[in-house]
VOPAGU-2260 file (C-alpha; in pm, 1 decimal, decimal comma):
REM VOPAGU-2260
SITE   aa  ch    i         X         Y         Z
SITE  ALA   A    0    3542,7    2097,2   -1098,9
SITE  ILE   A    1    3535,9    1801,3   -1368,1
SITE  SER   A    2    3739,0    1983,1   -1643,0
SITE  ALA   A    3    4027,3    1989,8   -1367,9
SITE  PHE   A    4    3974,8    1629,0   -1280,9
SITE  CYS   A    5    3913,7    1476,4   -1620,3
SITE  ASP   A    6    4205,6    1755,5   -1797,2
SITE  THR   A    7    4224,6    1642,4   -2159,8
SITE  ALA   A    8    4086,6    1286,3   -2084,6
SITE  ASN   A    9    3732,9    1176,0   -2138,9
SITE  GLY   A   10    3529,0    1161,6   -1824,4
SITE  TYR   A   11    3273,4     878,2   -1741,9
SITE  VAL   A   12    3012,5     832,9   -1499,6
SITE  THR   A   13    3037,8     595,9   -1224,3
SITE  ARG   A   14    2763,9     717,4   -1012,1
SITE  TRP   A   15    2455,5     911,0   -1062,1
SITE  TRP   A   16    2361,8    1030,6    -748,9
SITE  ASP   A   17    2002,5    1044,6    -614,6
SITE  GLN   A   18    1902,7    1416,4    -580,7
SITE  SER   A   19    1608,7    1300,0    -305,6
SITE  THR   A   20    1658,0    1169,6      49,7
SITE  ASN   A   21    1595,2     817,3     -78,7
SITE  GLY   A   22    1998,5     764,0    -158,2
SITE  THR   A   23    1878,6     517,7    -481,3
SITE  HIS   A   24    2196,9     645,1    -685,5
SITE  ALA   A   25    2234,3     441,3   -1016,9
SITE  ASP   A   26    2585,7     284,9   -1056,8
SITE  GLN   A   27    2797,8     135,2   -1311,3
SITE  ALA   A   28    3126,6      -3,8   -1218,1
SITE  THR   A   29    3242,7    -154,6   -1536,0
SITE  ASP   A   30    3444,1      81,4   -1730,5
SITE  THR   A   31    3321,8       3,9   -2075,8
SITE  SER   A   32    2945,0      35,0   -1994,1
SITE  GLN   A   33    2986,7     359,2   -1858,8
SITE  PRO   A   34    2789,4     710,7   -1983,2
SITE  GLN   A   35    3034,8     965,9   -2079,7
SITE  ILE   A   36    2971,3    1314,0   -1916,7
SITE  TYR   A   37    3316,3    1479,9   -2058,8
SITE  ASP   A   38    3457,9    1483,9   -2376,4
SITE  GLY   A   39    3842,0    1592,8   -2329,2
SITE  SER   A   40    3745,6    1945,8   -2333,9
SITE  ALA   A   41    3424,1    2014,2   -2194,5
SITE  VAL   A   42    3097,4    1857,1   -2026,3
SITE  ILE   A   43    2873,7    1739,8   -2287,5
SITE  THR   A   44    2530,5    1904,9   -2292,2
SITE  GLU   A   45    2211,0    1899,3   -2480,8
SITE  GLY   A   46    2006,3    2244,4   -2484,8
SITE  SER   A   47    2332,5    2401,6   -2282,8
SITE  LYS   A   48    2230,2    2132,6   -1990,0
SITE  PRO   A   49    2449,7    1879,2   -1885,8
SITE  ALA   A   50    2424,4    1540,9   -2031,5
SITE  LEU   A   51    2505,4    1135,6   -2003,3
SITE  ASP   A   52    2598,5    1034,1   -2349,8
SITE  HIS   A   53    2483,7     657,3   -2345,5
SITE  ASP   A   54    2579,8     637,4   -2709,1
SITE  GLY   A   55    2438,9     289,2   -2760,2
SITE  SER   A   56    2721,2     145,0   -2485,8
SITE  GLY   A   57    2660,6     311,1   -2149,2
SITE  TRP   A   58    2401,3     263,0   -1919,4
SITE  LEU   A   59    2358,7     265,1   -1486,5
SITE  ASN   A   60    2202,1      21,6   -1263,7
SITE  LEU   A   61    1991,0     136,5    -947,8
SITE  GLY   A   62    2077,8    -202,2    -785,8
SITE  VAL   A   63    1732,6    -220,9    -662,3
SITE  SER   A   64    1404,8    -386,9    -791,4
SITE  ASP   A   65    1192,4     -95,2    -661,2
SITE  LEU   A   66    1216,7     246,3    -541,2
SITE  SER   A   67    1137,7     390,2    -173,3
SITE  ASN   A   68     892,4     580,7    -286,1
SITE  THR   A   69     691,0     340,7    -488,5
SITE  ASN   A   70     703,5     -14,1    -575,6
SITE  LEU   A   71     667,7      14,7    -945,8
SITE  PHE   A   72     356,8    -187,3    -976,2
SITE  ALA   A   73     402,9    -456,0    -646,8
SITE  GLU   A   74      54,3    -361,5    -583,9
SITE  ALA   A   75    -206,5    -258,1    -845,7
SITE  SER   A   76    -316,7     -19,1    -622,3
SITE  ASP   A   77      45,8     167,9    -572,0
SITE  PRO   A   78      30,8     462,5    -809,7
SITE  PHE   A   79     362,4     603,3    -947,6
SITE  ALA   A   80     464,8     837,3   -1239,5
SITE  VAL   A   81     817,9     861,9   -1416,3
SITE  MET   A   82     958,5    1140,0   -1601,9
SITE  CYS   A   83    1248,7    1126,5   -1844,4
SITE  VAL   A   84    1408,0    1416,5   -1982,5
SITE  ALA   A   85    1637,2    1291,5   -2276,6
SITE  LYS   A   86    1751,7    1305,5   -2639,4
SITE  TYR   A   87    1740,6    1011,4   -2889,5
SITE  ASP   A   88    2057,9    1036,2   -3160,8
SITE  THR   A   89    1880,7     795,5   -3396,2
SITE  SER   A   90    1531,6     804,1   -3570,9
SITE  GLY   A   91    1487,3     384,7   -3525,6
SITE  ALA   A   92    1589,5     185,2   -3259,4
SITE  GLY   A   93    1695,7     452,1   -3030,5
SITE  GLY   A   94    1724,7     244,5   -2727,4
SITE  THR   A   95    1616,5     226,7   -2325,5
SITE  ILE   A   96    1564,0     561,4   -2136,9
SITE  PHE   A   97    1414,1     392,9   -1801,2
SITE  SER   A   98    1331,6      37,8   -1742,1
SITE  LYS   A   99    1269,2    -284,0   -1531,2
SITE  ALA   A  100    1272,3    -505,9   -1839,2
SITE  ASN   A  101    1423,2    -830,7   -1947,8
SITE  SER   A  102    1427,3    -876,5   -2336,0
SITE  ALA   A  103    1105,6   -1095,4   -2367,8
SITE  LEU   A  104     780,4    -876,7   -2360,1
SITE  GLY   A  105     649,2   -1075,8   -2112,0
SITE  GLN   A  106     942,1    -984,1   -1853,9
SITE  ARG   A  107     882,1    -643,3   -1893,8
SITE  THR   A  108     720,5    -433,3   -1586,5
SITE  LEU   A  109     791,3    -107,8   -1683,2
SITE  GLN   A  110    1030,6      36,4   -2020,9
SITE  LEU   A  111    1022,3     378,8   -2167,2
SITE  TYR   A  112    1210,8     360,8   -2507,5
SITE  GLN   A  113    1227,3     418,6   -2907,3
SITE  SER   A  114    1225,5     125,6   -3112,1
SITE  GLY   A  115    1091,1     269,0   -3474,5
SITE  ASN   A  116     795,6     432,2   -3236,7
SITE  ARG   A  117     833,4     590,4   -2899,3
SITE  GLY   A  118     646,5     406,0   -2649,5
SITE  VAL   A  119     571,3     239,9   -2305,7
SITE  VAL   A  120     590,1    -127,4   -2191,3
SITE  LEU   A  121     386,0    -143,6   -1904,0
SITE  ARG   A  122     329,8    -481,7   -1697,3
SITE  GLY   A  123     420,3    -666,5   -2072,0
SITE  THR   A  124     165,6    -464,3   -2284,6
SITE  ASN   A  125     309,2    -219,5   -2510,7
SITE  THR   A  126     202,1     134,4   -2612,8
SITE  ASN   A  127     325,5     349,0   -2902,3
SITE  LEU   A  128     227,8     735,3   -2887,6
SITE  ASN   A  129     433,0     860,4   -3203,2
SITE  SER   A  130     712,3     816,4   -3473,4
SITE  GLY   A  131    1072,4     774,6   -3348,0
SITE  ALA   A  132    1310,3    1048,6   -3427,0
SITE  VAL   A  133    1620,8    1214,7   -3369,3
SITE  GLY   A  134    1568,0    1491,5   -3108,5
SITE  ARG   A  135    1495,9    1588,8   -2741,3
SITE  VAL   A  136    1210,7    1408,5   -2541,7
SITE  ILE   A  137    1021,7    1436,1   -2252,7
SITE  GLN   A  138     894,9    1091,4   -2206,8
SITE  GLU   A  139     655,7     981,5   -1944,3
SITE  ALA   A  140     476,0     712,7   -1793,8
SITE  HIS   A  141     193,0     736,0   -1522,5
SITE  TRP   A  142     -11,2     476,1   -1310,9
SITE  SER   A  143    -283,1     617,9   -1132,2
SITE  GLY   A  144    -387,7     259,2    -943,1
SITE  SER   A  145    -675,7     197,6   -1192,2
SITE  ALA   A  146    -537,4     369,0   -1517,6
SITE  ALA   A  147    -225,4     452,5   -1739,7
SITE  THR   A  148    -146,8     746,0   -1946,5
SITE  ILE   A  149     169,3     781,0   -2167,7
SITE  ALA   A  150     287,3    1129,9   -2257,1
SITE  ILE   A  151     574,5    1240,5   -2508,1
SITE  ASN   A  152     669,6    1614,1   -2532,8
SITE  GLY   A  153     341,5    1730,3   -2346,8
SITE  THR   A  154     141,2    1495,3   -2589,3
SITE  GLU   A  155     -56,7    1218,2   -2390,1
SITE  SER   A  156    -266,4     923,5   -2429,8
SITE  SER   A  157    -380,4     642,8   -2257,2
SITE  ALA   A  158    -160,6     328,9   -2237,4
SITE  GLY   A  159    -265,8     -16,6   -2198,6
SITE  VAL   A  160    -162,1    -218,7   -1883,2
SITE  GLY   A  161     -99,6    -584,5   -1942,9
SITE  SER   A  162    -114,9    -849,5   -1661,1
SITE  VAL   A  163     220,8    -971,3   -1610,6
SITE  ALA   A  164     320,6    -986,8   -1255,9
SITE  GLU   A  165     604,5    -747,5   -1156,5
SITE  ASN   A  166     930,2    -916,3   -1179,4
SITE  SER   A  167    1229,9    -870,7    -916,7
SITE  ASN   A  168    1470,3    -724,0   -1189,0
SITE  ASN   A  169    1676,1    -389,7   -1105,9
SITE  ILE   A  170    1607,0     -96,2   -1232,9
SITE  ASN   A  171    1816,7      46,3   -1511,9
SITE  ILE   A  172    1880,0     398,0   -1656,4
SITE  GLY   A  173    1973,2     384,8   -2038,1
SITE  SER   A  174    1921,3       1,1   -2092,6
SITE  ARG   A  175    1679,3    -271,2   -2003,5
SITE  THR   A  176    1748,5    -445,5   -1712,1
SITE  ASP   A  177    1943,2    -727,2   -1885,1
SITE  GLY   A  178    2186,9    -443,3   -1988,4
SITE  GLY   A  179    2044,7    -487,4   -2382,4
SITE  PHE   A  180    1844,5    -202,2   -2619,1
SITE  ILE   A  181    2119,7      52,0   -2488,5
SITE  LEU   A  182    1998,1     415,8   -2565,5
SITE  ASP   A  183    2184,2     573,1   -2848,4
SITE  GLY   A  184    2134,7     919,6   -2690,8
SITE  LYS   A  185    2160,8    1118,3   -2378,3
SITE  THR   A  186    1985,9    1133,3   -2051,2
SITE  GLN   A  187    1947,3    1470,1   -1837,3
SITE  GLU   A  188    1677,9    1376,8   -1578,9
SITE  ILE   A  189    1480,5    1131,6   -1456,3
SITE  ILE   A  190    1224,5    1170,8   -1160,9
SITE  VAL   A  191     986,7     903,9   -1007,4
SITE  TRP   A  192     728,5    1010,1    -814,4
SITE  GLY   A  193     552,0     774,3    -547,0
SITE  ASN   A  194     238,4     888,9    -693,5
SITE  ALA   A  195      87,0    1008,6   -1040,4
SITE  PRO   A  196     109,4    1381,0   -1063,6
SITE  ASP   A  197    -187,1    1557,6   -1285,3
């Protein structure tokens, strides 16, 4: 197991394996940018479940600009939903959980994040739902093909959708696509559906 592999050394993730049949794994080849999974004595956990600790420096790249089950706004009628199970370790600029976004707001197709407030950017338009805080979160974005919603820990609200064209940026977990605004916290599960479940 991981404890036998790492022994007393820290363990970092080079690949987070896609558990669907799509094979879209999330990778990080740069040692200093890999999220941590083992602290030299035990697997890092949150709520007794394994967690990747991004700690403001680690992130993963899916290596694709679209997923095989959804085009993430490539077509207006293409519905999708993204659900992220994570934890922010700071109440302020907690960072990005999941994105297809560069630093400029006009270059953000999709971003789930915390920066003072918890929110989502959809095609260049930002929607905040609640104030940022230290703690675990289930943060979601849904697009039905005609309307968008954001949900945080079960509280749902409509979300604005801008007119920015879908960009060709790759999808990242734990940072923006440009490697900026890295998550100061942990991720446990990312699920992307090719349609928006109720």
